[in-house]
C-alpha positions as CSV (number, residue, x, y, z in Angstrom):
1,X,-77.1,57.0,-105.1
2,X,-79.4,59.5,-103.2
3,X,-79.4,63.2,-102.7
4,X,-80.3,64.6,-99.2
5,X,-81.2,67.9,-97.8
6,X,-81.9,68.2,-94.0
7,X,-82.5,70.9,-91.5
8,X,-82.7,70.7,-87.7
9,X,-84.5,72.8,-85.2
10,X,-84.6,72.7,-81.4
11,X,-85.5,74.5,-78.2
12,X,-85.3,73.7,-74.5
13,X,-87.8,70.8,-74.9
14,X,-87.8,69.6,-78.5
15,X,-85.4,68.6,-81.3
16,X,-86.7,68.1,-84.8
17,X,-85.1,67.0,-88.0
18,X,-86.8,67.3,-91.4
19,X,-85.7,67.0,-95.0
20,X,-86.0,65.3,-98.4
21,X,-84.3,62.3,-99.9
22,X,-84.4,61.7,-103.6
23,X,-82.4,60.5,-106.5
24,X,-79.9,63.0,-108.0
25,X,-81.9,63.0,-111.3
26,X,-85.1,64.1,-109.4
27,X,-83.3,66.7,-107.3
28,X,-83.9,69.6,-109.7
29,X,-87.7,69.0,-109.5
30,X,-87.5,69.2,-105.7
31,X,-85.4,72.4,-105.8
32,X,-87.9,74.0,-108.2
33,X,-90.9,73.3,-106.0
34,X,-88.9,74.5,-102.9
35,X,-88.0,77.7,-104.6
36,X,-91.6,78.2,-105.7
37,X,-92.7,77.8,-102.1
38,X,-90.1,80.2,-100.8
39,X,-91.2,82.8,-103.3
40,X,-94.6,82.9,-101.4
41,X,-92.9,84.0,-98.2
42,X,-92.2,87.7,-97.6
43,X,-89.4,88.7,-95.2
44,X,-90.1,91.5,-92.6
45,X,-88.1,94.0,-94.8
46,X,-90.4,93.1,-97.8
47,X,-87.9,91.0,-99.8
48,X,-88.6,87.4,-100.8
49,X,-87.4,84.6,-98.6
50,X,-84.2,83.2,-100.1
51,X,-83.7,80.3,-97.6
52,X,-85.6,78.8,-94.7
53,X,-83.5,77.8,-91.6
54,X,-85.6,76.6,-88.7
55,X,-82.8,77.1,-86.2
56,X,-82.3,80.7,-87.2
57,X,-86.1,81.4,-87.0
58,X,-86.2,79.8,-83.5
59,X,-83.3,81.9,-82.3
60,X,-84.6,85.1,-84.1
61,X,-81.2,85.5,-85.8
62,X,-80.3,87.6,-88.7
63,X,-83.1,88.3,-91.3
64,X,-85.6,86.3,-89.2
65,X,-85.6,88.7,-86.3
66,X,-89.2,89.6,-85.4
67,X,-90.7,86.3,-86.8
68,X,-93.0,84.5,-84.3
69,X,-92.4,80.9,-83.4
70,X,-96.0,79.9,-84.1
């Protein structure tokens, strides 16, 4: 058995897909490292980043409004 997390991103010229595949027993370790990385990102309103969604960043939706694409 495996555990998978994936996220896609796209624009007029490019489509990308990234993610992690691991065993369910190792998944808590992946989650901890991911949360630690997210804690290093500050949102435009000063709050910590709770989730990273490439498609929302590219479309400048919701809490990612004002973020650059580079």
